[in-house]
N, C-alpha and C positions, 0 to 999 in steps of 0.2 A: 628532275635534273639535279636538284639540290642534293639529293641522297647520293647520286653518282659522284658529284664533285667532292663530297665529304669523304668518300672512301677511295677516290681516284689514285691518290698517292700510294696507298697500301696495295691496291690492285696492280698498279704498274710495278711496284716492288716485287710482288709475287711472280709476275711474268719475268722480270729481270733475274730473279733468283733461280727460276726453272731453266732459263736459257743458259745461265752460267753452269748449273749442275749438269745439263745435257751436253755441254761443251759446244754450243752453237756460237763460236767466237765471232764470226763475221756478222751474223744476225744480231748478236748482242751489241756490237759496236754501232751498227746502223740504228738499232732500236734506241740506244742511249743518246746518240747524236740527234735523232729526230725529236726525242722527248725534250732535249735541251733547247732545240730550235723553237719548239712550240711552247716553251716555258712550263712544261709539265714536271712537277717535282717527283723525284724517285725516292721512296722511303728506303732506308737501309734496313736489311734483314738483321734484326737484333740477334746477337749471339752467334752468328754464323762463323766468324773467325775464331771466336772463343771456343766453340764446339770443336772446330778443326784442331786447335791447339791442344785442347784437353784429350782428344782422341789420339793424337800423336804421342802424348806423354804416356797414356795407358798402353799403347802398342809397344813403346820403347821399354816400359817396365816389364811387360810380359816376355819380350824377347831376352831381356837381361836375366830374368829369373830362369828362363830356359837355358841360357848359356852357362849360368852358375849352378845349375842343378838344384835350385831351391824350389822344391815341389810345393811346400806349404804356401809360400808367397804366390807362386804361379797359379795354383788352383783356387786360391782365395780371390785373386784378380779375375781369373777365368769365370768363376761362378757369379761374381759381382757384375761384370761388364758384358759378358756374352749372354744375350737373352735366353731364358729357359726354353722358349718356344723353338729356338734354333738348336740348343744343346740336346733337347729331348726328341725332336722330330726330324731334324735334318740329317740325312744319312752321311753326308760329307763331314759334318761336325762330329758325329758319333765315331766315325772311323779315325779321324784325326785325334780325337780325345783318347781313343784306345792306344794309339801309337805314342802319344805324349806320356801316358802312364808307363808304357814300356821304357821310354827314354829315361824317366826319372828312376825307375826300378833298377836299371842297369848302369846308371850314371857313375856310381863309385867304381864299378868293375872296369869301366872304360877310361876313367880319368885319375884314379888313385895311383900314386907312386908306391910300389910295393903292395902289400896286402891291405885291402880296404878295412876300415873300422867295422868290426863285426856287429856291434850294437846298431850303428847307423844303417848298415846294409840290411839287417834283419827287420828294422823298422820300415824301410822302403819296400821290402818284399811283402811284409805284412799289409802295408797300405795298398799295394797292387793286388794282393789276394782278396782283400775286402772289396775292392772295386770290381773284380771279376765275379764275385758272388752276389753283387747287388746290381749296380747300374750296367756293368759290363756283361752281365748274363744275357742281355738281349742279342749280343752278337755271337753267342756260342754255337749257333746253327750255321754260321758262315764259314765256309771252307778256308777262306783267307786267314781267319783269326784263330781257328780251332787249335793249331799247335801251341799257341802262346798261353793257353790255359794250363799247360803243364809247366810253364816257366818257373812259378814259385816253388815247385817241388823238385827241380833238377839241382843237384848239389853244385855243379860247376857249368853254368850255361855257356861259358866262353868256348868250351871244347866240344859242346854238343852240336852235331851236324844240323839239327833243326833250327838252331839259332845263329848259324854262321853269318847270315846276312846282317844281323843286328850289330855285329862287331867289326864290320867293314868300315873303312875310313869315310866312305861316301854316304853312309846311312844317315848320320846326324845332320850334316849340311843339307841333304835333300829334305829331311823332315822340317828343318828350320825354314827352308824356303816355302814349303807348303803352309807352315804356320803364318809366315809373314803375308803371303797372298790371301789367306783366309781372313786374317785380321784386317787387312786393307779393304777387303770386300765388305765385311759386316759393318765396319765403322763408316764406310761410305754410305751403306744402306741406312745406318742410323741417322745420317745427316740428310735424309730425304727432304726435298723442298716441300714447303707447306702446300703449294698448289697440287702436287701429286698426292699428298696425304688426304687433302679434301676430296679429291676425285675418288680415291680408293674407298674412303669411309662412306661416301654417298652411294657408290656402287654396291658395296657390301650391305648397306642398310636396305637398299631397294631389293636386293636378292633375298635377304632374310624376310622382308615383308611379303614378297611374292611366295616364298615357301610356306610362310604361316597361313596366308590366304588360301593356298592350294590345300594345305592340311585341313583347314577349317571347312573347305568345300567338300573334301572327301568324307570328313566326319559328318557333315550335314546330310550328304547323300546316304550315308550308312544309317543315320538316325531316321531319315525319311522312309527307307525300306523297312526298318523295324516297325515304325508307326503304321505303315501301310499293311503289314502282316497282321498287326494287332487290330486294325480297323476291319480287315476282311474276316478275322475270327469273330469279332464282336457282331459284325453284320450277319454272319452265319448263325451265331447263337440267337440273335434277335429273330431271324426268320423261324428258327426252330421253336423259340418261345411263343411266337404268334400262333404257330400251328398247334402246339400243345394247348394253348389258351382256348383256341376255337373248339378243340375236342372237348375240353373240360366244360365249356359253356353248353355244348350239345348234351353232355352227360347230365348236367344239372337240369336241363329241360326234360331229359328222359326220366329223371327221378321224380319230377313233378307228375309225370304220367304214370308213376308207380313201377317203373322199371328199376331193377336192382343193379348196382355197380359191383362187379366181381373183383376179388383180390388180384386175379390175373391181369385184369385191365389196368388196375392201379399200378401194378408192377411194371407193365409195359410203358405207361406214361412216365413213371419215375425214372426208369432206365433211360428214356429219351432226354430227360432233363440234365443228366450228368455226363461227364467226359467218358470217352471210350475206355480209359484205363480202369474206371470204376464199374463198368457195366457187368463184366464177367462175375466179379465177386458179389455184386448187388443182387443179381438174378438168383443166386443160389443160397444167400445167407440171410436175407431179410424176410421176416414174417409180416406180410401186408394185411393179415386179418386182424392184427392188433390195432386198437384205436391210437391215432396220433403218430403212427409209424412213418408216414410220408413226411410230415413236418420235421420229426426228429432226424430222419435220414437226410433230409435236405440240409439241416443245420450241421450235422456231423460231417457229411461229405464236403460241404462248403469249406469247413476248416481244414480238412485233409487236402482238398484240391488246391487251395491257394495259400501260400505263405505271403503275408503282406510285405510290400516293399517298404524300406525304411524311408523316413521323410528326407526330402532334398535339403542340401545345405548351401550356405553362402560361402563358396570357397575363396573368393577374393578377400573377404573379411577374415576368414580363418587363417589364410596364409599371411595376411598383414599382422595379425596378432601373434602368429608363430614366430615372426621375425622381430617385431617391435615390442611385444608384450613382456611382462615380468617373467622371470624364470619359473615361478610357481604356476602362472597361467599357461606357459608353454608346456610344462610337464603334464598338467591336467588335460590339455588339448591333445597332446601326443597319446596319452593314455586312452582318452575317449575314442580317438580315431582308430587306435589299435583294437580296442574292444569291439568296435563296429565290424571289423574283419573277423576277429577270432570267435565272437559269439553269434555271428549271423548264421542262418541256416545254410548248409551246403546246397548248392544249386542256384536257382535264379536270384534269391535274395543276396547271397554272398557275391555272385558274379556281378550283380547290379552295383553293389557297394564298390567293388574293385574297379569296375568300368567308370564309375563316377570319379573315383580318385585319379585314375589314369587320364580320363578325358579332361579333367581340370588341372592336370600336372601338379598334383598335391605336393610332391617333393621337389618341384622346380628342377626336374632332370633336364628340361629343355630350355631353361632360363639362362640368359646371358647377363643377368643383373649381378652387381657386386655382392649383394646380400641375398642369400637364398635360404630356403628351408633346409636344404641338405647340409648347410654349414652348422646346423645345430649339433651335428656329430662331433664338432670340435668346440662345443660350448664350454665355458669355464665351470658351469654347473654340472656336478656329477649326475644329478637326477635327470637333467635334460639330455645329457649325452646317453645315459642308459636307456631312457625312454625312446629316444630317436633310434638307437640301435635295435630296440625291440620292434619298433614299427617297420623298419627296413627288413628285419628278419621275417616279420609277418607277410610283407609283400613278397619276399623271396620264397615263401612257402607255397605260393600259387604260381602255376606256369605263366599265367598272364602277367603277374607281378614281376616275375623274372625277366620276361620279354621287355617290359617297360623300363626296368632298371638297367638292362643290358644295352639299351640304345645309346647310352652315354658312358664313355669309359671313365668319366670323372667320378662316378659312383664307386666303381671298382677301386680306383686309386685312393679315394678317401677312406674306404673300408680297410684297405691294406695298411694305410698310414695309421689308422686308429687301432688296428690289431697289434701293430708293432710298438705303438706308443702307450697303449692303455695298461697301466700297472696298478692303478688305484682300485678299480671296480671289476671284480671277477665276472659279474653278470653282464656288464657291457661287453667285455671281451668274448663271453660265451655267445652272445647274440650276433656280434660282428662275425665271429667264426662260423656260426650257424648259417648266416646269410651267404658268406663266401663259399661254404660247402655246397649250398644249394645252387649257387652260381655255377659251380663246377659241373652241373648237368648240361651246360651249354658249351659247345665246342669253342667258339671264339673267346669266351671268358676263360676256359681252360688254358688256351694258348697264351692269353695275356698274363695269367697268374704264373705260368711256367716261366715266361720271359722275365717277369718281375722278381724271380728268384724265391717265390713263396715256398718251394720245396725245401730250400735250405732252412728257412725259418721253422717249418714243421718238424724237420729232423732234429733241429736244435731243441725245440720245446719237448719233443717226445723222448729225449735222453733220460728225463726224470719223470716218468708217468705217474708216480705215486703222489707228486705234488699237484696234479691236475684234478679238477672236478670230473665226475663221470661224463658230463655233457661235453666238456672241453676235450677229454681224452677220446671219446667216441667220434666226435665230429672232426677232430684233427686227423685221426687215422683214416676215416672215411674220405676226407679231402685229399690226403696223401695218396690213397689208392686211386681215386679218380684221376689225379694228375699223372700218376705212374702208368695209367692205361694208354697214354699218348706216347708216340715215339720221342717227341722232344722231352717229355718228362723222364723217360727211361734214360735217355742220353745225359740228362742233367744228373740223374742218380749215379750214372757211371763215373762221374768225376769224383764222387765221394763214396764209392761202392762199399768200402770196408765199414764206414760209419753207418750207412743205411742198413746194411745187412745185420750189423750188431744191434741197432735199434729195433728192427723188426723181429729178430730172433728173441730179444728180451721180451717183447710184447706178446710173443706166442704163449708165454707162461704166465701172463698177467691174470689176476683174479677176476677182472671184468671180462666175462665171456662174450659180451655183446660186440666187442671189437674183433673177435676172431675171423669173421668172414672178410673183413677189410684187410686185416694183416695178411691172410692167406691170398687174397686177390692181388695185393701189392707185391708180395713175394713172387707169385706165379708170373706176374707181368714183367718185372724187372729181370727175372732170370732168363728172359728171351734174348738178353744181350750177352754175347759170348764173354766179354771181359768181366761182367758181373758174375757169370757162372764160374769162371776161373777163380775169382776172389772167394766165392762161396765155398768152392771145393777146398781151397787152401785153408779156410778157417774151420773145416769139418762140419759144414752145414748139414750134410746128410745124417750124421750121427745125432746132431741136435734135433732134427725133425723126427727121427725114429724114436727118440725119447718121448716125444709127445704122442706118437702112435700108440705107445704102451698105455698112456694115461688117458687119452681122449676118447670121446664117444664115437659111435660108428660113423656119423656124418663127418666129424673132424678128421677121422682116420682116412676116409676116402679123399677128402680135399688135400690132405698132406701127401697122400700117395701121388696125386696129380702133380704136386709141387716137386716131389723127388724125381718124378719122370721128366719134368722140365729141366731140373738141375743136371740130370745125366744125359740130356739131349746134346747132340753134336751139330744140330742145325745152326747155320750162320744167323739167320733171322727168319721170323715167321712172316711170310709174305702178306698174309691177311692183316696182321696187326700193323704192318708198315703202311697200309693204306689209310690209316686213321687220321692223317694230317689234312685230309680234305675237309674244309670247313663246311660241313653239311649239317644244317640245323635239323634235318629230319631224324637224326639219331637221338634227340632228346625225348625221353619218355615223359608222358603228360602227368607228372607227379603233382598232386595237390594234397599236401599233408600239413594241417595246422596243429602244431604241438601244444600240449597243455603247458609246457615250460615257458611259453611266451608270456603268460600272465601270472607266473609264480612270484612270490615275495615282492609284492608291490611296495614301493618306498614311500608313497604319499597317500594320505587319507584326508577326505574333506572335513573341514571344521564345521561347526554348527552354522547353518545358513549358506554354506559354500556349495556351489553346484559342481557336479562331476559326471563323467560318463555320458550316456545318451541324453540325460536331462540337460547337461551343459550345452550339448550340441543343438538340441531342438529348442532350447529357450533363447540362447544368445545368437545362434548362427543358422537359423532356419532360412532356406533359400527357395527358389522357384525353378522347378524342372531342371535340376542339375543331375538327376539320376537318369541314366539311359539304359535301355535293354541291351542284352548281349547274346549273340548266338552261342548256344551251348557247344562246347568243344567235344570232340570225340573222346571216348573213354580210353583208358590205358590199354595200349597194345603191347603185350609182353614180348620179349625176345626169347626165343626158345633156347634155353640153356639148362642143362641138368643141375639139380640141386646138389649133386655129388661133386661138382667141379667148383674151383675157386671162382669168385666173381670176375667177370671180364667185361662188364658194362658199368658206366657211371651210375651210382645210386646215392641216395641220401638216407641217413639212418632212420628218420621218421617214415619215409616211403618204403624202405626195405622191411621195417617191422610190420607195416601195414600189409605188405605183400607176402609175409611169411607166417607160418604157424610154428610157435615155439613149443616143443615137447621134449623134455629132458635135454634142452639146449640144442635140439635138432632143428635146422632151418628147412622148411618145406616151401619152396617157391611156387605157391599154387597159382599165382597169376601167370606163370609161364606155361601152364597146361592148356593146350587147345581143347576144343569141345567136339567130340570126346577126346581124351588124351590117348597117346599111343600106349601099348601094353607096358612099356618101361616105366611110365609115370602113373599108371592107373591106381596103384596102391597109395600113392601120395595125394591123389586129387579127389578121392571120393569124399563126399561131405559127411558121411556117416561117422568118420573118425573124429569129427569135431562136434557135430550136433548130438551125437550119441544115439541117433535114430537107427544106425546100423543099415542104412539103405544105400544102394549104389545107383539111385535114379537121378540124383542131382549133382551137378559139379559146382565147384566154386565159381 
């Protein structure tokens, strides 16, 4: 009872505050009267009137800046006082902000007496153009806003029929009214009573706890099935071993009686001891008449049969030190964790490492804490930033890793920010770019990157390809191609068609021939848009392409012929390609490509007595049963596309090289060949051309 009395005043104050907020006027009067009669004190809600006063001042300043056309003051207040969660995710706020940018862009045209100041007008138009290419790009697919993307490029918008509505007398007052209603709504929401806030927070917390428990239950059931399969296999091996042991005991008894053991019998026993995969080769390749053969065979096959799993780790301690440790410790831990992925054996060992990382949420992709491992990407230490980028790139090199990273959009946003901000470290930017390029194999991430205006960044950086490293150049062009395969990406390119075509035509003649398939694929894709075809014809693209036909190899020539055919096409749009906006995850090919570049040019080396790599992990962070098995994924299923054609499916450079044979710069996509291949592909797919055996009995 004492605890209740101690907090009674505060609790009654919370009830009074909520009734006032919800406008229960009669109830509030009755409640206040009864509290007074019973001598119950009502605490005053601190800061309530002060908040209201401050909110009114902010609203007044925003409306004043709107009336005066002062866009710098307006958007400074807008970004400071309108929560980013509303600005970035509320459709009403995004649409209002779009129209506000238009208001300030044309303000001088509507309010100047005589001709507006050219310098001031150009600055406003430039500000609007920058908005369209960055944050405003998200609305480019909306019919309502599409015409306004041409506004910065129209010499006199006042007389253009598309913008007639903007210059009507009623347009500005209507927009001002919408602004005032919006501000009143959000500032009222910001003064939410404490009682409602407590209720929401408690409900959200319970929901998150329930989701976590459900996820843990699903994971526990999956692990249970894995362990059950392992148990059944061990049990079957045990029964097999007991049977073989019994036969060997009988054989020993027989030898005591003088009976000989034949090599054929030893061979049959040994074959039964080993896995089905080994029996065929064992039966025909081992001489069991030689002494010690069975023992040596068992040792050798045991090594071939099982690659040992790496020791389990204490991931809670690992993540704690990654967040709170020194920069040098963070760097060594990130390096060691990356090496676990890059140096592990492909197959069960690597899959188990990745599964352990994901199961323990190593990168805190699902964490709601203020400090997470992911934030190391923005560390002040150049080494930590670079090694974090390398680790994320290693994750993105594996299909399971991409799926893990893709479940939270914050990973993509952080990578995009780091890509645009990183000027000091080339290797960091390379790895961030590599990760984003591999992300582009997944459709939802393609969509997000297109909406975030990444195509414009890529076009800008590719204007001067000679300043880029080979890795940056190759992955930039490959990423651009993957984004251009989508309808939204093509439409984005159509806004700057002349610039895109110039950049791609310049890249056609670049000395780095590894980029040619991606340049060809990007050109072929965007030329399906009629407006881009018209622009290309106007700049003489066919003549440029025919110059490369004279110089290129046979494969390059065939791909350019396809591009010229697309250039001269009169079709409005390719119906097949237009269906690509369906967010279907089945289209991602199962690329697992761990590049050697991930471990190149290490920045740190251990000093005498300093631990690093696997030794650091197993000495300081050994755990118990944090490794879990993983069901092996299906192998790569190729999409049947002729190697003569430009690429029309998302690829990553590492995966594309793995899937292709380079011979005099000719790309032979052997993974695309079925078994056996049709006659058109047979000359490309025989293994004799690569192994030198000259046989047509085996396919890739």
